[in-house]
SEBA-768640 format. One record per residue: x, y, z of N, C-alpha, C in turn; residue in one letter. Coordinates in Angstrom, 1 decimal. Each point is the difference from the previous one (the first is absolute). Example, Ala and Ser with C-alpha at 12.3 -4.5 7.8 and 13.67 -1.06 7.14 Angstrom:
2
13.2/-5.7/7.8/-0.9/1.2/0.0/0.9/1.2/0.0/a
-0.4/1.1/-0.7/0.9/1.1/0.0/-0.8/1.1/0.8/s
REM end
This chain:
257
-79.8/-22.0/-68.8/-0.4/-0.3/1.4/0.9/0.6/1.0/m
1.3/-0.1/-0.3/1.0/0.6/0.9/-0.1/1.5/0.1/r
-0.3/0.6/-1.1/-0.1/1.5/0.0/-1.2/0.4/0.8/f
-1.1/-0.7/-0.2/-1.3/0.3/0.8/0.3/-0.1/1.5/v
0.7/-1.1/0.4/0.3/-0.2/1.4/0.8/1.1/0.6/y
1.0/0.5/-0.8/0.9/1.1/0.5/-0.9/1.3/0.1/k
-0.9/0.2/-0.9/-0.8/1.2/0.1/-0.9/-0.1/1.3/v
-0.6/-1.2/0.2/-0.8/-0.2/1.2/0.8/0.3/1.3/k
1.2/-0.5/0.1/0.8/0.2/1.1/0.3/1.5/0.2/i
0.3/0.7/-1.1/0.3/1.4/0.1/-1.2/0.8/0.5/s
-1.2/-0.4/-0.5/-1.2/0.7/0.4/-0.3/-0.2/1.5/v
0.2/-1.3/0.5/-0.2/-0.3/1.4/1.0/0.8/0.8/d
1.2/0.1/-0.5/1.1/0.7/0.8/-0.4/1.5/0.1/l
-0.4/0.5/-1.2/-0.4/1.5/0.0/-1.1/0.2/1.0/i
-1.0/-0.9/0.0/-1.2/0.2/0.9/0.5/0.0/1.5/c
0.9/-1.0/0.3/0.5/-0.1/1.3/0.8/1.3/0.4/s
0.8/0.5/-0.9/0.8/1.2/0.3/-1.0/1.2/0.2/v
-1.0/0.1/-0.8/-1.0/1.1/0.1/-0.7/-0.1/1.4/i
-0.4/-1.2/0.3/-0.7/-0.2/1.3/0.9/0.4/1.2/q
1.3/-0.4/-0.1/0.9/0.3/1.1/0.2/1.5/0.0/y
0.1/0.7/-1.1/0.2/1.4/0.0/-1.2/0.8/0.5/c
-1.2/-0.5/-0.3/-1.2/0.6/0.5/0.0/-0.1/1.6/e
0.4/-1.1/0.5/0.1/-0.2/1.4/1.0/0.9/0.7/k
1.2/0.2/-0.6/1.0/0.8/0.5/-0.5/1.5/0.0/i
-0.6/0.4/-1.1/-0.5/1.4/-0.2/-1.1/0.3/1.1/i
-0.9/-1.0/0.2/-1.1/0.2/1.0/0.6/0.1/1.3/t
1.0/-0.9/0.3/0.6/-0.1/1.3/0.8/1.4/0.3/m
0.7/0.5/-1.0/0.7/1.2/0.2/-0.9/1.2/0.2/n
-1.1/0.0/-0.8/-0.9/1.1/0.1/-0.6/0.1/1.4/l
-0.4/-1.2/0.6/-0.6/0.0/1.3/1.0/0.4/1.0/l
1.3/-0.5/-0.1/1.0/0.4/0.9/0.3/1.5/0.0/k
0.1/0.5/-1.2/0.3/1.4/-0.1/-1.2/0.9/0.5/n
-1.2/-0.5/-0.2/-1.2/0.7/0.5/0.1/0.0/1.5/f
0.4/-1.1/0.6/0.1/-0.1/1.4/1.1/0.9/0.6/t
1.0/0.2/-0.7/1.1/1.0/0.4/-0.6/1.4/0.0/l
-0.8/0.3/-1.0/-0.6/1.3/-0.1/-0.9/0.3/1.2/l
-0.8/-1.1/0.3/-0.9/0.2/1.2/0.8/0.1/1.3/k
1.1/-0.8/0.1/0.8/0.1/1.2/0.7/1.4/0.1/a
0.3/0.5/-1.1/0.6/1.4/0.0/-1.0/1.0/0.5/l
-1.2/-0.2/-0.4/-1.1/1.0/0.4/-0.4/-0.2/1.4/s
0.3/-1.2/0.6/-0.3/-0.3/1.4/1.2/0.2/0.9/l
1.1/0.4/-0.5/1.2/0.1/0.8/0.0/1.2/1.0/s
-1.1/0.7/0.0/-0.2/1.1/1.0/-1.2/-0.3/0.9/f
-0.5/-1.2/-0.1/-1.2/-0.4/0.8/0.5/-0.5/1.4/s
-1.0/-0.5/0.8/0.4/-0.5/1.3/0.9/-1.2/-0.1/k
0.0/-0.8/-1.1/0.8/-1.1/-0.2/1.3/0.3/-0.8/d
0.4/1.2/0.1/1.1/0.5/-0.9/1.3/-0.8/0.1/k
0.2/-0.5/1.2/1.3/-0.7/0.2/0.1/-1.3/-0.8/l
-1.2/-0.7/-0.1/0.0/-1.2/-0.8/0.1/0.3/-1.5/f
-0.7/1.0/-0.4/0.0/0.3/-1.5/1.3/0.6/-0.4/y
0.7/0.7/0.9/1.3/0.5/-0.4/1.0/-1.2/0.0/r
-0.2/-0.9/0.9/0.9/-1.2/0.0/-0.2/-0.8/-1.3/y
-1.3/-0.2/-0.4/-0.3/-0.7/-1.3/0.6/0.7/-1.2/l
-0.1/1.3/0.0/0.6/0.7/-1.1/1.5/-0.1/-0.1/l
0.6/0.0/1.2/1.5/0.0/0.1/0.6/-1.4/-0.4/s
-0.9/-1.1/0.3/0.5/-1.4/-0.3/-0.7/-0.6/-1.2/k
-0.7/0.7/-0.8/-0.8/-0.5/-1.1/0.8/-0.9/-0.9/r
1.2/0.3/-0.3/0.8/-0.8/-0.9/0.4/-1.4/0.5/k
-0.1/-0.1/1.3/0.3/-1.4/0.6/-1.1/-0.9/-0.1/s
-1.2/0.4/-0.2/-1.2/-0.8/0.1/-0.2/-0.9/-1.3/s
-0.4/-1.2/0.3/-0.4/-1.0/-1.1/-1.5/-0.2/0.0/k
-0.7/0.5/1.0/-1.5/-0.2/0.0/-0.7/0.8/-1.0/s
-1.2/-0.3/-0.3/-0.8/0.7/-1.0/-0.3/1.4/0.5/q
-0.4/0.2/1.3/-0.3/1.3/0.5/0.7/0.2/1.4/i
1.2/-0.5/0.1/0.9/0.3/1.2/-0.5/-0.7/1.2/f
-0.6/-1.1/-0.1/-0.4/-0.8/1.2/1.3/-0.4/0.8/q
1.1/-0.2/-0.6/1.2/-0.4/0.7/0.5/1.1/0.9/d
-0.1/1.2/-0.5/0.5/1.2/0.8/-1.0/0.2/1.2/l
-1.3/-0.2/-0.3/-0.9/0.1/1.1/0.3/-1.0/1.1/f
0.3/-1.2/-0.3/0.3/-1.1/0.9/1.2/0.3/0.8/a
1.1/0.5/-0.7/1.2/0.2/0.7/-0.1/1.2/1.0/f
-0.7/1.1/-0.5/-0.2/1.2/0.8/-0.7/-0.3/1.3/y
-1.1/-0.8/-0.1/-0.8/-0.3/1.2/0.4/-1.2/0.8/h
1.1/-0.6/-0.5/0.6/-1.1/0.8/1.2/0.7/0.7/a
-0.1/1.3/0.3/1.0/0.7/0.7/1.4/0.0/-0.7/d
-0.1/-0.2/-1.4/1.2/0.0/-0.8/1.1/-1.0/0.5/s
-0.5/-1.1/0.4/0.9/-1.0/0.6/0.6/-0.9/-1.1/c
1.2/-0.4/0.3/0.8/-1.0/-0.8/-0.3/-1.4/0.5/w
0.2/-1.0/-0.9/-0.2/-1.4/0.4/-1.4/-0.3/0.5/n
-1.0/0.7/-0.7/-1.4/-0.3/0.4/-0.5/-1.3/-0.7/g
-1.3/-0.3/0.2/-0.5/-1.3/-0.6/-1.3/0.4/-0.7/f
-0.2/-0.5/-1.2/-1.2/0.2/-0.8/-0.6/-1.3/-0.5/f
-1.3/0.2/-0.3/-0.8/-1.1/-0.7/-0.6/0.6/-1.2/v
0.3/-0.5/-1.2/-0.7/0.5/-1.2/-0.8/-1.0/-0.6/e
-1.3/0.2/-0.1/-0.9/-1.0/-0.6/-0.5/0.6/-1.3/v
0.5/-0.6/-1.1/-0.2/0.5/-1.4/1.3/0.7/-0.4/g
0.9/-0.7/-0.6/1.4/0.5/-0.2/0.3/0.4/-1.4/v
-0.8/-0.5/-1.0/0.4/0.3/-1.4/1.3/-0.7/-0.3/g
0.9/0.8/-0.6/1.4/-0.6/-0.3/1.0/0.3/1.0/n
-0.4/0.6/1.1/0.9/0.3/1.1/0.8/1.3/-0.1/g
-0.1/0.7/-1.1/0.7/1.2/-0.2/-0.8/1.2/-0.5/k
-0.6/-0.2/-1.2/-0.9/1.0/-0.6/-1.3/0.2/0.9/d
-0.2/1.2/0.5/-1.2/0.3/0.8/0.1/-0.7/1.4/l
1.2/-0.5/0.3/0.1/-0.7/1.3/0.0/0.9/1.2/s
-0.8/-0.4/1.0/-0.1/0.8/1.2/1.1/-0.3/1.1/n
0.8/-1.0/-0.3/1.0/-0.4/1.0/1.5/-0.1/-0.6/t
0.1/0.2/-1.3/1.4/-0.1/-0.6/0.9/1.0/0.7/y
-0.4/1.2/0.1/0.7/1.1/0.6/0.4/-0.3/1.4/f
-0.9/-0.6/0.8/0.2/-0.3/1.4/1.0/-1.1/0.1/l
0.0/-1.0/-0.8/1.0/-1.1/0.1/1.3/0.5/-0.5/e
0.1/0.6/-1.2/1.2/0.3/-0.6/0.8/1.2/0.6/k
-0.8/1.0/0.4/0.6/1.2/0.5/0.0/0.1/1.6/k
-0.9/-0.6/0.6/-0.2/0.1/1.5/0.2/-1.3/0.7/k
0.5/-1.0/-0.7/0.3/-1.3/0.6/-1.1/-0.7/0.8/k
-1.2/0.2/-0.5/-1.2/-0.7/0.6/0.0/-1.4/-0.4/w
-0.6/-0.9/0.8/-0.3/-1.4/-0.4/-1.5/-0.1/-0.1/k
-0.4/-1.2/-0.6/-1.5/-0.1/-0.1/-0.4/-1.2/-0.8/g
-1.4/-0.1/-0.2/-0.6/-1.0/-0.8/-0.7/0.6/-1.2/l
0.3/-0.7/-1.2/-0.6/0.4/-1.2/-1.0/-1.1/-0.4/l
-1.3/0.4/-0.2/-1.0/-1.0/-0.3/-0.6/0.3/-1.4/c
0.3/-0.9/-1.0/-0.5/0.2/-1.3/-0.5/-1.3/-0.6/e
-1.3/0.0/-0.3/-0.7/-1.2/-0.4/0.1/-0.3/-1.5/a
0.4/1.0/-0.8/0.1/-0.3/-1.5/1.4/-0.6/-0.3/d
0.0/-1.3/-0.3/1.2/-0.7/-0.1/0.9/0.5/-1.2/t
-0.6/0.7/-0.9/0.7/0.6/-1.1/1.0/1.1/0.4/r
-0.3/0.5/1.2/0.9/1.1/0.5/1.1/-0.4/0.8/m
0.0/-1.3/0.4/1.0/-0.5/1.0/1.4/0.2/-0.5/l
0.3/-0.4/-1.2/1.3/0.1/-0.5/0.6/1.4/0.0/k
-0.9/1.0/-0.3/0.4/1.4/0.0/0.3/0.5/1.4/k
-0.9/-0.5/1.0/0.2/0.4/1.4/1.3/-0.5/0.5/i
0.3/-1.2/-0.3/1.3/-0.6/0.4/1.2/0.7/-0.5/k
-0.2/0.5/-1.3/1.1/0.8/-0.6/0.2/1.3/0.6/k
-1.2/0.7/0.3/0.0/1.4/0.5/0.3/0.1/1.5/n
-0.3/-1.1/0.7/0.2/0.0/1.5/0.9/-1.1/0.5/r
1.2/0.0/-0.6/1.0/-1.0/0.4/0.6/0.4/1.4/k
-0.6/-0.5/1.0/0.4/0.3/1.3/-0.5/-1.0/1.0/s
0.8/-0.2/1.1/-0.4/-0.9/1.1/-1.0/0.8/0.9/k
-0.1/1.3/-0.3/-0.9/0.8/0.9/-1.5/-0.3/-0.2/k
-0.3/-0.5/-1.2/-1.4/-0.2/-0.3/-0.3/-1.5/-0.2/t
-1.3/-0.4/0.3/-0.4/-1.3/-0.3/-1.2/0.1/-0.9/r
-0.1/-0.8/-1.1/-1.0/0.0/-1.0/-1.0/-1.1/0.3/l
-1.3/0.4/0.1/-1.1/-0.9/0.2/-0.9/0.0/-1.3/i
-0.1/-1.1/-0.7/-0.6/0.0/-1.3/-1.4/-0.7/0.1/s
-0.8/0.6/0.8/-1.4/-0.5/0.1/-0.9/1.2/0.3/m
-1.3/0.0/-0.3/-0.9/1.1/0.3/-0.2/0.1/1.5/p
-0.1/1.2/0.5/-0.4/0.3/1.4/-1.5/0.3/0.0/v
-0.7/-0.7/0.9/-1.4/0.2/0.0/-0.5/0.1/1.5/s
-1.3/0.0/0.2/-0.5/0.1/1.3/0.2/-1.2/0.9/s
0.0/-1.2/-0.7/0.3/-1.3/0.7/1.0/-0.8/-0.8/f
0.6/-0.9/0.7/0.9/-1.0/-0.7/-0.9/-1.0/-0.7/c
0.2/-0.2/-1.3/-0.9/-0.9/-0.7/0.9/-0.9/-0.9/k
-0.5/-1.3/-0.1/0.8/-0.9/-0.8/-0.1/0.2/-1.5/k
-1.2/0.6/-0.4/-0.2/0.2/-1.4/-0.9/1.2/-0.3/k
0.6/1.0/-0.7/-0.8/1.2/-0.4/0.3/0.3/-1.4/i
-0.9/0.8/-0.6/0.2/0.5/-1.4/0.9/1.3/0.1/k
1.0/0.0/-0.8/0.8/1.2/-0.2/0.0/0.3/-1.5/f
-0.2/1.3/-0.4/-0.2/0.4/-1.4/1.3/0.7/-0.4/f
0.8/-0.6/-0.9/1.2/0.6/-0.5/-0.4/0.8/-1.3/e
0.2/1.3/0.1/-0.4/0.9/-1.1/0.9/-0.2/-1.2/n
-0.5/-0.3/-1.1/0.8/-0.3/-1.2/0.6/1.3/-0.6/s
-0.6/1.2/0.3/0.5/1.2/-0.6/0.9/0.8/1.0/k
-0.3/-0.1/1.3/0.8/0.8/0.9/0.2/-0.8/1.3/d
1.1/-0.6/0.3/0.2/-0.8/1.2/-0.3/0.8/1.3/p
0.1/1.4/-0.1/-0.3/0.8/1.2/-1.5/0.0/0.3/y
-0.8/-0.5/-0.9/-1.4/-0.1/0.2/-0.5/-1.4/0.4/q
0.9/-0.9/0.2/-0.4/-1.4/0.4/-0.5/0.1/1.4/s
-1.0/-0.9/0.3/-0.7/0.2/1.3/-0.8/-1.3/0.3/s
-0.4/0.0/1.3/-1.0/-1.1/0.4/-1.4/0.3/-0.5/s
-0.2/1.2/-0.5/-1.3/0.4/-0.5/0.2/0.1/-1.6/n
-1.0/-0.4/-0.7/0.0/0.0/-1.4/-0.1/1.5/-0.5/y
0.9/0.4/-0.8/0.0/1.4/-0.6/-0.2/0.0/-1.5/i
0.5/-1.0/-0.7/-0.1/0.0/-1.4/1.3/-0.4/-0.6/g
-0.1/-0.6/-1.2/1.3/-0.5/-0.7/0.8/-0.9/0.9/h
-0.7/-0.9/0.7/0.7/-0.8/1.0/-0.1/-1.5/-0.2/s
1.0/-0.7/0.4/0.0/-1.4/0.0/-0.1/-0.5/1.5/q
-0.8/-1.0/0.2/-0.2/-0.6/1.4/1.1/-0.9/0.3/i
0.5/0.2/1.2/1.0/-0.9/0.6/-0.4/-0.4/1.4/k
0.0/-1.3/0.3/-0.4/-0.5/1.3/1.3/-0.1/0.9/y
-0.1/0.5/1.2/1.2/0.1/0.9/-0.5/0.0/1.4/t
1.0/-0.1/0.9/-0.3/0.1/1.5/0.1/1.5/0.3/k
-0.6/0.4/1.1/0.1/1.4/0.5/0.4/-0.1/1.5/s
0.4/1.2/0.5/0.4/0.1/1.3/-0.5/1.3/0.6/i
-0.3/0.0/1.3/-0.5/1.2/0.6/1.2/0.8/0.6/c
-0.2/1.2/0.3/1.1/0.9/0.6/0.6/-0.6/1.2/l
-0.9/-0.5/1.0/0.5/-0.5/1.2/1.0/-1.2/-0.1/n
-0.4/-0.9/-0.9/0.8/-1.2/-0.2/1.3/0.4/-0.8/h
-0.2/0.9/-0.9/1.2/0.5/-0.8/1.0/0.6/0.9/l
-0.4/0.8/0.9/1.0/0.6/1.0/0.6/-1.0/0.9/l
-0.9/-0.9/0.5/0.5/-1.0/1.0/1.0/-1.0/-0.7/k
-0.3/-0.5/-1.1/0.8/-1.0/-0.7/1.3/0.6/-0.5/k
0.1/1.3/-0.2/1.2/0.6/-0.4/0.7/0.8/1.1/n
-0.4/-0.3/1.2/0.7/0.6/1.2/0.1/1.5/-0.1/n
-1.0/0.6/-0.4/-0.1/1.5/0.0/0.1/0.6/1.4/a
0.7/1.1/0.2/0.1/0.6/1.3/-1.4/0.5/0.4/p
-0.2/0.2/1.3/-1.3/0.5/0.5/-0.2/1.4/-0.4/k
1.0/0.8/-0.2/-0.1/1.3/-0.5/0.4/0.1/-1.5/k
-1.0/0.3/-0.8/0.2/0.2/-1.4/-0.1/1.4/-0.4/i
1.0/0.5/-0.6/0.1/1.5/-0.3/-0.9/0.4/-1.2/h
-0.3/-0.9/-0.9/-0.8/0.4/-1.2/-0.6/-1.2/-0.6/y
-1.3/0.2/-0.4/-0.7/-1.1/-0.7/-0.7/0.7/-1.2/m
0.3/-0.6/-1.2/-0.6/0.5/-1.2/-0.9/-1.1/-0.6/s
-1.3/0.3/-0.2/-1.0/-0.9/-0.6/-0.6/0.5/-1.2/i
0.3/-0.6/-1.1/-0.5/0.4/-1.4/-0.2/-1.3/-0.8/d
-1.3/-0.5/0.1/-0.3/-1.3/-0.6/-1.1/0.1/-1.0/t
-0.4/1.2/-0.4/-1.0/0.2/-1.1/-1.4/-0.6/0.4/e
-0.4/0.2/1.3/-1.3/-0.4/0.3/-0.3/-0.5/1.4/g
0.8/-0.9/0.6/-0.3/-0.6/1.3/0.8/0.6/1.2/n
0.3/1.3/-0.1/0.9/0.6/1.0/-0.7/0.0/1.4/e
-1.3/0.3/0.0/-0.7/0.1/1.3/-0.1/-1.4/0.6/y
-0.3/-1.0/-0.8/0.0/-1.4/0.5/1.3/-0.4/0.7/d
1.1/0.4/-0.6/1.3/-0.3/0.5/0.3/0.7/1.3/i
-0.2/1.3/0.1/0.3/0.8/1.2/-0.9/-0.3/1.1/i
-1.3/-0.3/-0.3/-1.0/-0.1/1.1/0.2/-1.2/0.9/s
0.9/-1.0/-0.4/0.2/-1.2/0.8/1.3/0.1/0.8/k
0.8/1.1/-0.2/1.3/0.1/0.7/-0.2/0.2/1.5/l
0.7/-0.7/0.8/0.0/0.1/1.4/0.8/1.2/0.5/n
-0.6/1.1/0.2/0.8/1.2/0.3/0.5/0.0/1.5/f
-0.6/-0.9/0.8/0.5/-0.2/1.4/1.4/-0.7/0.0/k
0.2/-0.8/-1.0/1.3/-0.7/-0.1/1.0/0.7/-0.9/k
-0.4/0.6/-1.0/0.9/0.7/-1.0/-0.3/1.5/0.1/w
1.1/0.8/0.2/-0.1/1.4/0.1/0.6/0.6/-1.3/k
-0.9/0.5/-0.9/0.4/0.4/-1.3/0.0/1.6/0.0/v
1.1/0.6/-0.1/0.2/1.4/0.1/-0.7/0.8/-1.1/k
0.2/-0.4/-1.2/-0.6/0.7/-1.2/-0.6/-1.0/-0.9/t
-1.1/0.5/-0.7/-0.7/-0.9/-0.9/-0.4/0.9/-1.3/i
0.3/-0.5/-1.1/-0.6/0.5/-1.3/-0.8/-1.1/-0.6/t
-1.2/0.3/-0.3/-1.0/-1.0/-0.5/-0.8/0.6/-1.1/i
-0.1/-0.8/-1.1/-0.8/0.5/-1.1/-1.5/-0.2/0.1/e
-0.8/1.0/-0.4/-1.4/-0.1/0.0/-0.5/0.2/-1.5/h
0.9/0.5/-0.8/-0.3/0.2/-1.5/-1.3/0.7/-0.2/n
-0.3/1.0/0.8/-1.1/0.9/-0.2/-1.4/-0.7/0.2/f
0.1/-1.2/0.7/-1.3/-0.7/0.4/-0.3/0.6/1.4/n
-1.0/0.8/0.0/-0.4/0.7/1.3/-0.5/-0.9/1.1/n
-0.7/-1.0/-0.4/-0.5/-1.0/1.0/1.2/-0.7/0.7/e
0.9/-0.5/-0.8/1.2/-0.6/0.5/0.9/0.9/0.8/k
0.1/1.2/-0.5/0.8/1.0/0.7/-0.5/0.3/1.4/r
-1.4/0.2/0.1/-0.6/0.3/1.2/0.2/-1.2/1.0/d
-0.1/-1.2/-0.5/0.2/-1.2/0.9/1.4/-0.1/0.5/k
1.0/0.3/-0.8/1.4/0.0/0.4/0.2/1.1/1.0/i
-0.5/1.2/-0.2/0.1/1.1/0.9/-0.6/-0.3/1.3/y
-1.2/-0.4/0.1/-0.7/-0.3/1.2/0.7/-1.1/0.8/n
0.5/-1.0/-0.7/0.7/-1.1/0.7/1.3/0.5/0.6/f
0.8/0.8/-0.7/1.3/0.4/0.5/-0.1/1.1/1.0/l
-1.0/0.9/-0.1/-0.3/1.0/1.0/-0.3/-0.7/1.4/i
-0.7/-1.1/-0.1/-0.3/-0.8/1.3/1.2/-0.6/0.6/k
1.0/-0.2/-0.9/1.3/-0.6/0.5/1.0/1.0/0.2/n
-0.4/1.3/0.2/0.9/1.1/0.5/0.9/0.5/-1.1/n
-0.5/0.0/-1.2/0.8/0.6/-1.1/-0.6/1.3/-0.4/y
0.8/0.9/-0.6/-0.4/1.2/-0.6/0.3/0.1/-1.4/k
-0.9/0.5/-0.9/0.3/0.2/-1.4/0.7/1.3/-0.3/r
1.0/-0.1/-0.8/0.8/1.2/-0.3/0.1/0.3/-1.6/f
0.1/1.2/-0.3/0.3/0.5/-1.4/-0.9/-0.5/-1.1/y
-1.3/0.0/0.3/-0.9/-0.4/-1.0/0.0/0.8/-1.3/s
0.6/1.2/0.2/0.1/0.9/-1.2/0.9/-0.6/-1.1/q
0.9/-0.8/0.4/0.9/-0.6/-1.0/0.1/-1.5/-0.1/i
-0.9/-0.7/0.7/0.1/-1.4/0.1/-0.9/-0.7/-1.1/s
-0.9/0.8/-0.6/-0.8/-0.5/-1.2/-0.7/-1.3/0.3/y
0.5/-1.1/-0.7/-0.6/-1.3/0.0/0.3/-0.8/1.3/m
0.9/0.6/0.8/0.4/-0.6/1.3/-0.6/0.8/1.1/d
0.1/-0.6/1.2/-0.1/0.8/1.3/1.2/-0.3/0.8/d
0.6/1.0/0.7/1.2/-0.2/0.8/-0.3/0.2/1.5/w
0.4/-0.9/0.8/-0.3/0.0/1.4/1.2/-0.1/0.9/y
-0.1/0.6/1.2/1.1/-0.1/1.0/-0.6/-0.4/1.3/v
0.6/-0.9/0.7/-0.4/-0.5/1.3/0.2/1.1/1.0/l
-1.0/0.4/0.8/0.1/1.0/1.0/0.5/-0.5/1.3/q
0.7/0.8/0.8/0.4/-0.4/1.3/-1.2/-0.3/0.9/s
0.1/-1.0/0.8/-1.1/-0.4/0.9/-0.1/1.1/1.1/s
REM end
């Protein structure tokens, strides 16, 4: 029995290692492909951004350089403020790790999967950030379903995807999240990646009260959702940038009035 148990543990460990390696390979392939596209676009009308991305590529922790986009379009300011909804472990594929660690930004980290909280606290040991461990949704609710993905915590969501266990929890909307945590009226960057309810989250934000300079938001190739996000943000004076390299995201910058 002891031998069988050891074999089982070894197989589970091997499967976990293989799954992790597959994710790293996929992540690196996409990032390297993005670099090739950026290189090909470095003589286009947006050449200054693409050349900046290429020159700072090694600093980025994001999957496809969202952190560099945010810093560049926040006028390369130091001591900015971010809000990241959907954090993962706070480091791998993080859209705000670079901003906090290298550019001294402060902000809010919102991650609903409680299994990730220990890793976030380890990776983001700083008084500059505040961790909120509940789902962000369109409205504040006392009880919602949250699906913790048993295979990949990065796929946990308020929407059922598969291989998930149901957890009942409270949720908070963006307006109350910002108000309760004394967020400044000017927010330099907001990242929303929640595997499904991104439009519901952003559509309730009071843009008259909160001025968000840059936004990256996932649509995950759902054209209906992508169009809804686009039309909503365009009405609120945003412009979409760099769709050639944003893939599953769209990237927006607030335009001057």
